[in-house]
N, C-alpha and C positions, 0 to 999 in steps of 0.2 A: 143360753143367750150369748149373743156375738157380740153387742153393742147394749149399752144406755151411759145416761147422764143424768144428774139431779141437777138442779138449778134450784133457786130460792122459791119458785111461784110454779114451779113444771120439772117434768122430764121425760126423757124418751129411749126408747128400751128398739131394740132387732132384736126379735130371738127367732126360732124355727118351730115350726108348727109341727105337733105332735105326728105320725107316721102319716100314710095316710087322709091328712086332714087336708079339703080341697077348697075349706070357706075360713073366714075368719069366725067363725065360730068359738070354736075351743078356747083363743085369747079371749071374747066376749065375754064367756063367760066365767076367766082364770080375772078379768079385768071387772067383774062385779064384785065376786068377793076381794081381789084384794083390796080394790078401792073402800070396800065397806069396814075393812078392817082399819087399815089405816084412818077413813075419819071418825070410829067410835074409840079411837086412841087418842088421837089429838082433842080430840072433843070432851075427852075425860081429862086430860092435862088442863087445857082450859078452862073444865068445868061448867063448858053449855052441851046443850043438847038440840038435839034435830041440828045441826049446823050443816047444810051441803059445802062439802070441800073441792069433789072432782067434778067444776061442771062444764065442762069445755075439752071434752076428747075423743079418738079415734082413732079407730083400729082400721089398718087395711095388713089384706091379705097381698102379699110383694107376687105377681106372677110372669117379672118380670127382670132378668140379672143385672139391668146395667140401674135397675130404682132401686132394688137392692145392693148393690153396689154404694149408690149415691143416698144412701141415708144411713148407710154404713160411715161414710166422709161423714154424712150430718150431724148424727151423734156424736161419731170421737170429739169433733171439733163446734159442739155449738158452742162449749166454756169461752170459745176463741169468738165466734160468732157474736157473745154476750158482753166482751170486751171484760170478762174475768180473770183471764189468762194470756199473755200472746203466745204460746203454745199450749199444744193440748193436751201433752203427758206433764203438764206441771198443774192438771188440775184435777187432786185428788180423789174428786164426788163422780167418775168418769172413768170409762176401761181404757182411752189413748194410753194411759200407759202399760197394761199389761196388751193390752192387742200391739204395740212395738217388740217389748219382751219377746211375745210369743210367737210372734210371726216376723219371716222373712224383709230385710232392707229392702228387696225386692216388690211384695207385699205391701207392704206400708205403703211405698212412694204410688200403688198403683190404686192403691181404696183412694189415699189423699188426693187425684189426679183425678176423683170423678171428681164437677161441679156438683151442687144444690144447688144453687141460688134461683134455678127455676123447676123445681122437683112440684111434680104435679098431682092429685090428688088420684088422677085416672090413671095414674102410674100401677094401679096396683087393684083389685078387688076388694070394695067396700062390704 
């Protein structure tokens, strides 16, 4: 897992596929189990049966380095984008603070320099 952000009504993450993977198939399988487990848990907490929680999601197998770096920036800065904090590292439900501690200041500046306001789905394989 390279980057993650959890917001009250959605989440984002950027992760590497297993070695040798050439599509997002492993991600689809993971998300099917992940969403199923989380849905069952939340429905149990709310004492609701059969409610769908994860309805609109998509997975993308990133094939372009620039798209990957833009999505890292987008994910780290998602809480800022939604007005929850003014500095990404202040948001405890994302990886921005860990990223800033683990990486050189030059690498952090490089990632943060990537614009994410025009990310297109077509930048990767669906």
